[in-house]
C-alpha positions in Angstrom: 131.7 123.1 47.2 134.7 121.1 48.5 135.7 118.0 46.6 134.1 114.9 48.0 133.8 111.3 47.2 132.0 110.3 44.1 128.2 109.9 44.1 127.4 106.2 44.6 125.7 104.3 41.8 123.9 101.7 43.9 120.7 102.3 45.8 121.7 100.2 48.7 124.6 102.6 49.3 122.3 105.5 49.5 119.8 104.4 52.2 116.8 104.1 49.9 113.5 102.9 51.3 110.4 103.8 49.3 107.2 105.0 51.0 103.7 103.5 50.3 101.4 105.8 48.3 98.7 106.2 51.1 101.4 107.2 53.6 102.7 109.8 51.1 99.2 111.2 50.6 98.7 111.4 54.4 101.9 113.4 54.8 101.0 115.8 52.0 97.6 116.4 53.6 99.1 116.9 57.0 101.6 119.4 55.6 98.8 121.3 53.8 100.2 120.6 50.3 96.7 120.6 48.7 95.4 121.5 45.2 93.1 124.1 46.7 96.2 126.3 47.2 97.8 128.1 44.3 100.7 125.7 44.4 102.3 127.2 41.3 103.1 130.3 43.4 104.7 128.3 46.2 108.0 126.4 46.3 108.1 122.7 47.3 111.3 120.6 47.7 111.7 116.9 47.6 115.3 116.5 48.9 115.9 112.8 48.1 113.3 111.8 45.5 114.4 108.3 44.7 112.1 106.9 42.0 109.4 109.3 42.8 107.3 108.0 45.7 106.6 111.5 46.9 107.2 113.3 43.7 104.5 111.6 41.7 101.7 112.6 44.1 103.2 116.1 44.5 103.1 116.6 40.8 99.6 115.3 40.5 98.5 117.8 43.1 100.4 120.6 41.5 98.8 119.8 38.1 95.3 119.8 39.6 96.1 123.1 41.3 97.3 124.7 38.1 94.0 123.6 36.4 92.0 124.9 39.3 93.7 128.3 39.4 94.1 128.8 35.6 97.9 128.4 35.6 100.2 127.1 32.9 103.0 124.8 33.6 105.5 127.5 32.7 104.1 129.6 35.6 104.9 126.6 37.9 108.6 126.4 36.8 109.8 127.1 40.3 107.0 125.2 42.1 108.9 121.9 42.6 112.6 121.1 43.1 113.5 117.5 43.5 117.0 116.1 44.0 118.7 112.7 44.1 122.3 111.5 44.2 121.7 108.7 41.6 121.5 109.5 37.9 119.2 106.5 37.3 116.8 107.7 40.0 116.8 111.2 38.4 116.0 109.6 35.0 113.2 107.4 36.5 111.7 110.4 38.4 111.8 112.7 35.3 109.9 110.1 33.3 107.4 109.7 36.1 106.8 113.4 36.2 106.4 113.5 32.5 103.9 110.7 32.5 101.8 112.3 35.3 101.5 115.5 33.4 100.8 113.8 30.1 98.1 111.7 31.7 96.6 115.0 33.0 96.4 116.4 29.4 99.4 118.8 29.4 101.2 119.2 26.0 104.2 116.8 25.7 106.7 119.6 25.2 105.5 121.3 28.4 105.6 118.0 30.3 109.1 117.2 29.2 110.4 120.7 30.1 108.8 120.6 33.5 110.3 117.2 34.2 113.8 118.4 33.2 113.4 121.6 35.3 111.9 120.0 38.4 114.1 117.0 38.9 117.9 117.4 39.2 120.9 115.3 40.2 122.8 116.5 43.2 123.5 116.2 46.9 120.8 118.3 48.7 123.0 118.7 51.8 125.9 120.2 49.9 124.9 121.5 46.5 121.7 123.2 47.6 122.4 124.0 51.3 120.7 127.4 51.9 120.5 128.2 48.1 116.7 128.3 47.8 113.9 129.0 50.1 110.9 126.8 50.3 107.3 126.7 51.4 107.3 122.9 51.7 110.0 120.4 52.2 108.5 116.9 51.8 109.8 113.4 51.7 111.5 110.4 53.2 115.2 111.3 53.8 117.8 108.6 53.4 118.6 106.6 56.5 122.4 106.1 56.6 124.7 106.2 59.6 127.2 109.0 59.2 130.2 106.7 59.8 129.1 104.7 56.7 129.6 107.7 54.5 133.1 108.2 52.9 135.2 110.3 55.2 135.6 113.4 52.9 131.9 113.5 52.3 131.2 113.0 56.0 133.5 116.0 56.8 131.6 118.1 54.2 128.3 117.1 55.7 129.4 118.0 59.2 130.7 121.4 58.0 127.4 122.1 56.2 125.1 120.8 58.9 126.1 121.8 62.5 123.3 119.8 64.0 124.8 116.6 62.6 126.8 115.8 65.8 128.2 112.6 67.3 127.1 109.4 65.6 124.2 111.1 63.8 122.4 109.6 60.9 122.4 111.5 57.6 118.7 112.2 57.9 119.5 114.7 60.7 121.2 116.9 58.0 118.1 116.7 55.8 116.0 117.9 58.7 118.4 120.8 59.4 118.8 122.0 55.9 115.1 121.6 55.2 114.1 123.6 58.2 116.6 126.4 57.6 115.3 126.7 54.0 111.7 127.3 55.0 109.9 130.6 54.4 107.9 132.0 57.3 104.9 129.6 57.8 106.6 127.0 55.7 106.2 123.3 56.5 108.5 120.3 56.6 106.8 116.9 56.4 109.1 113.8 56.7 108.6 110.2 57.5 111.8 109.0 59.1 113.3 107.0 61.9 112.3 108.7 65.2 115.6 108.1 67.1 116.6 111.7 66.8 113.8 112.7 69.1 115.4 110.9 72.0 119.0 110.0 71.2 122.0 112.1 72.2 122.9 112.8 68.5 119.5 114.6 68.0 120.1 117.2 70.7 121.2 120.0 68.4 118.3 119.3 66.0 115.8 119.4 68.9 117.4 122.7 70.1 117.0 124.1 66.6 113.4 123.2 66.4 112.7 124.5 69.9 114.3 127.8 69.1 112.4 128.7 65.9 109.9 126.1 64.8 106.6 124.6 65.7 106.0 120.8 66.1 102.5 120.6 64.5 102.2 116.8 64.6 104.1 113.6 65.3 102.6 110.2 64.3 104.6 107.2 65.5 104.3 104.3 63.1 106.8 101.7 64.4 104.6 98.7 63.5 102.9 100.1 60.4 103.7 98.7 56.9 104.7 102.1 55.7 107.3 101.2 53.1 107.6 99.1 50.0 110.2 96.9 51.7 110.2 95.5 55.2 112.6 97.6 57.4 113.3 98.1 61.1 113.5 101.8 61.1 111.1 102.8 63.9 109.5 105.5 61.6 107.4 108.4 62.6 105.8 111.2 60.6 107.0 114.7 61.7 105.2 117.8 60.6 107.3 120.9 61.5 106.5 124.5 60.7 108.5 127.8 60.8 106.2 129.5 63.2 105.6 130.0 66.9 104.6 126.9 68.7 100.9 126.4 69.4 99.1 123.2 69.9 100.6 119.9 68.8 99.0 116.7 67.7 100.5 113.5 68.8 99.4 110.0 67.6 100.6 106.5 68.0 99.6 103.6 65.7 99.4 99.8 65.8 100.3 97.4 63.0 96.7 97.4 61.8 96.7 101.2 61.0 95.7 101.7 57.4 94.6 104.2 54.8 91.1 104.4 56.2 92.5 105.3 59.6 94.6 108.0 58.0 91.5 109.6 56.7 90.0 109.5 60.2 93.1 111.0 61.7 92.9 113.9 59.2 89.2 114.5 59.9 90.0 114.5 63.7 92.8 117.0 63.3 90.5 119.4 61.5 88.3 119.6 64.6 90.2 121.9 67.0 88.2 120.9 70.0 88.2 117.1 69.3 88.5 114.9 72.3 91.4 112.4 72.5 90.6 109.1 70.7 91.9 105.6 71.5 91.1 102.6 69.3 92.9 99.3 68.7 94.5 100.9 65.6 95.6 104.3 66.8 95.5 106.8 69.7 95.5 110.6 69.1 95.5 113.6 71.3 96.2 117.4 71.1 98.7 118.9 73.4 98.5 122.6 74.3 102.2 123.0 73.2 105.3 120.9 72.7 108.4 120.1 74.8 111.2 122.6 74.6 115.0 122.6 74.7 117.6 120.1 73.6 116.6 117.4 76.1 115.1 114.2 74.7 111.4 114.3 73.9 109.3 111.9 75.9 107.9 108.8 74.4 104.6 107.0 75.1 101.0 107.0 74.2 99.3 110.3 73.4 97.5 110.1 76.7 100.8 109.6 78.6 102.5 112.5 76.7 99.5 114.7 77.5 99.9 113.8 81.2 103.6 114.5 81.2 103.2 117.8 79.5 100.5 118.8 82.0 102.6 117.9 84.9 105.6 119.7 83.3 103.5 122.9 83.2 102.2 122.7 86.7 105.0 121.4 88.9 108.7 122.1 89.5 111.5 119.8 88.7 112.8 117.3 91.4 116.2 118.9 91.3 115.7 122.4 92.6 118.0 125.1 94.0 115.2 126.6 96.0 114.8 123.3 98.0 118.4 122.2 97.8 117.3 119.0 96.2 120.0 117.5 94.1 120.5 114.3 92.1 123.9 112.7 91.8 125.8 109.5 91.2 128.1 107.5 93.4 131.8 107.2 93.1 133.4 105.7 89.9 136.8 104.4 90.5 138.0 103.0 87.2 139.3 99.9 89.1 136.7 98.5 91.4 138.8 95.4 92.0 141.4 97.6 93.7 139.3 100.3 95.3 136.2 98.3 96.4 137.0 95.9 99.2 135.7 94.1 102.3 139.0 94.3 104.2 142.1 95.8 102.5 145.2 96.1 104.7 145.2 99.9 104.9 144.8 102.6 107.6 141.4 102.5 109.2 140.7 106.1 108.2 141.2 105.1 104.6 138.3 102.7 104.5 135.0 104.5 103.6 131.8 102.4 104.1 130.3 101.9 100.7 126.7 101.2 99.7 126.3 98.7 96.8 123.3 97.9 94.6 122.8 94.6 96.3 122.5 96.4 99.7 119.2 98.0 98.4 117.5 94.9 97.0 115.0 94.5 99.9 113.9 98.1 99.9 115.7 98.7 103.2 119.4 99.4 103.2 121.4 96.4 104.4 125.1 97.0 104.3 127.2 94.2 102.8 130.4 95.3 104.4 132.1 96.9 101.4 134.4 99.8 101.7 136.0 102.2 99.3 139.8 102.4 99.7 139.7 106.1 99.9 142.6 108.2 98.5 140.9 111.6 99.2 141.1 113.8 102.4 138.2 115.8 103.8 139.1 118.8 101.8 138.9 117.0 98.4 142.7 116.6 98.0 144.6 113.4 97.4 146.2 112.2 100.6 150.0 112.1 100.9 150.9 108.4 100.5 154.1 109.0 102.6 151.8 109.8 105.5 149.9 106.6 105.0 152.5 103.8 104.6 149.9 100.9 104.5 147.9 102.7 101.9 151.1 103.4 99.9 152.0 99.7 100.1 148.5 98.6 99.0 148.4 100.9 96.0 151.9 100.0 95.2 150.9 96.3 94.9 148.3 97.4 92.3 150.3 100.2 90.7 150.4 98.6 87.2 146.7 98.2 87.0 146.0 101.7 88.4 148.4 103.4 86.0 146.8 101.8 83.0 143.6 103.7 83.5 142.7 106.7 81.3 142.4 109.0 84.3 145.9 108.1 85.4 147.3 108.7 82.0 145.9 112.2 82.0 147.4 112.9 85.5 150.4 110.7 86.0 151.3 112.2 89.3 147.8 111.4 90.6 147.9 107.7 89.4 146.2 106.5 92.6 143.1 108.7 92.4 139.6 107.4 91.7 137.8 108.8 88.6 135.5 110.8 90.8 136.5 112.8 93.9 134.8 111.8 97.2 132.5 114.3 98.7 132.9 113.5 102.4 129.9 115.6 103.3 127.7 113.1 101.5 128.5 110.2 103.7 126.9 111.6 106.8 123.9 113.0 105.0 120.5 111.3 104.6 119.9 110.4 101.0 117.7 108.3 98.8 119.5 105.7 96.8 118.2 104.4 93.4 119.8 101.5 91.5 120.6 102.3 87.9 118.8 99.4 86.2 115.4 98.1 87.4 112.0 97.4 86.0 110.4 99.8 88.4 111.6 102.8 90.4 113.2 101.6 93.7 114.1 104.4 96.1 115.9 103.3 99.3 116.8 105.5 102.3 120.3 105.8 103.7 120.0 107.7 107.0 123.5 108.9 106.6 126.0 106.1 107.1 127.4 105.0 103.7 128.9 106.5 100.5 127.2 105.3 97.3 128.9 103.2 94.7 128.7 104.4 91.0 125.9 102.0 90.2 123.7 103.9 92.6 122.2 107.3 92.1 121.3 109.5 95.1 119.0 112.3 96.0 119.6 114.8 98.8 117.5 117.7 99.9 117.5 120.6 102.3 113.7 120.9 102.3 112.2 117.4 101.8 111.5 114.8 104.4 113.1 112.0 102.4 110.6 109.4 103.5 107.8 111.6 102.1 109.8 112.2 98.9 110.6 108.4 98.8 106.8 107.7 98.9 106.2 110.1 95.9 109.1 108.4 94.0 107.7 105.0 94.8 104.4 106.0 93.0 103.4 105.3 89.4 103.7 109.1 88.8 107.5 109.0 89.1 107.5 105.7 87.1 105.6 107.5 84.3 108.3 110.1 84.0 111.0 107.5 83.9 109.2 105.4 81.3 108.6 108.5 79.1 112.3 109.7 79.2 114.6 106.8 80.0 116.4 104.4 77.8 114.6 101.0 77.9 116.9 97.9 77.9 116.1 94.3 76.9 113.3 92.8 78.9 111.8 96.2 79.7 114.6 97.2 82.2 114.8 100.9 82.6 117.9 103.1 83.3 117.3 105.3 86.3 120.1 107.7 85.5 120.4 111.2 86.9 119.4 112.8 83.6 116.1 111.0 83.7 115.5 111.4 87.5 115.9 115.1 87.1 113.0 115.2 84.6 110.5 114.1 87.4 108.2 116.8 88.5 107.1 117.0 92.2 104.8 119.2 94.2 106.3 121.7 96.7 106.9 120.0 100.0 105.1 122.8 101.9 101.9 122.2 99.9 101.5 118.6 101.2 99.4 118.3 104.2 100.7 116.6 107.4 98.2 113.8 106.8 99.5 113.1 103.3 103.1 113.4 104.4 102.4 110.7 107.0 100.6 108.5 104.5 103.5 108.8 101.9 106.1 108.2 104.6 104.3 105.1 105.8 103.8 103.8 102.2 107.5 104.3 101.6 108.4 102.3 104.7 106.1 99.5 103.8 107.1 99.6 100.1 103.4 100.1 99.2 103.5 101.6 95.7 99.8 101.2 95.3 99.0 103.4 98.3 101.8 105.8 97.3 100.2 106.1 93.8 96.7 106.9 95.3 98.2 109.7 97.4 100.4 111.0 94.6 97.5 111.1 92.1 95.6 113.3 94.5 98.5 115.6 95.1 99.2 116.0 91.4 95.4 116.5 90.7 95.2 113.7 88.1 93.1 110.6 87.6 94.8 107.4 88.7 93.5 105.7 85.5 96.0 107.9 83.5 98.9 106.1 85.2 97.9 102.6 84.0 
């Protein structure tokens, strides 16, 4: 192992947050770590044991299993491996293991030997990466931003854990190393912040899971008092298995969720055909499979996730080569104060009518008179400034500001370019415009007169009547997709970015009757989202109540 920074000697430096006993018992039950199994013959790992919140219950179950299956502790020498960075935590955990075994009647010398064997000091991500295979990996991995780790240790973590990309938290590495260590059929059960399920830094971990593991269950516990200390970690329980994906259980909980509810959840999960349940303490449903690929996993209630998965299975994506439907973003300039104008002194053919967010506010496009000072010709090349003296003079007045931009630094000869090229074909083409930040989806039709600014996303299509498509997008079905996938800002504002718009599923245009096309088109023109939702629910074959 490469030389890295010394192991810290303070818990606060190590991201320690200890889990309540009933939460631990729930995770062990969900993972199937039960005394009815011959646990002595299996290998369980606790990768960051702290002072033994998981380790104590695991040892109690292993001890009971040994009694039940006629095993000695020596036969369970390889049944548990627990690691921690801090020497004092290792000492505390070893004494806890010894006490649990002594209380269960094991000889003192056997209990002491087991404690010394099972609990070791070390860095799970580096010292034990890939060394030992496991049937269970169980625990609460440390929650530390990677940039808060000493630089040499951070470099070693990145080298050992390829999924730890970008501004990842260290727990991503614990997921990765734990998953890669699993035997076939082995289970990883963690309670951890759930940001990796949706953030960019979790994309490689999501891809790893999609490629070779099953999501057995996720239980969101954002408001549950799951830890011994109050933290804002947005935790969720994840139960992942090295197996082909089959059904997946998804649950969401309220702050009143407690140990009694945990027992009810376990009982529900043992009934394969159980109907979804929704109470004031938790909601739970079983999905036929899980979401695939590295894209962010959707969020929402179990009923909403079931709806999204159903629609994903039955309908094509909005962006579709077969229909020529494409999602894009307007032009970014890097210097709007120069390039966006209502009347710059340049050649008339260098002023491109530009649509702005405020032009869309009423739901009908109302041009505010803005132009892009356009440095691109119709073939996508920068114009010759010598052939456009007024444009040359205008850019010359602002040369200092333009040359400071990153894009100009990369291409000094092209210092007067916008960040994005202008696609002149887009101006004369009908398109739906969608402002980036809104509470609700807000499609507006441009018949083909303006070029969109970069705060507007656009949709063009070879097959769709855009008023009909606009009606579908105005519905609560499209809103449900955005709410499931998009980043939510303060006050509930959503980001209607291309990556989220592309996740919307739509029926094929040719399957929509002339009558429904007319109804959707009319609803779009009148900005009648309620009627659009009624029509859309029928087209998607879903109950309108699911959209509430």
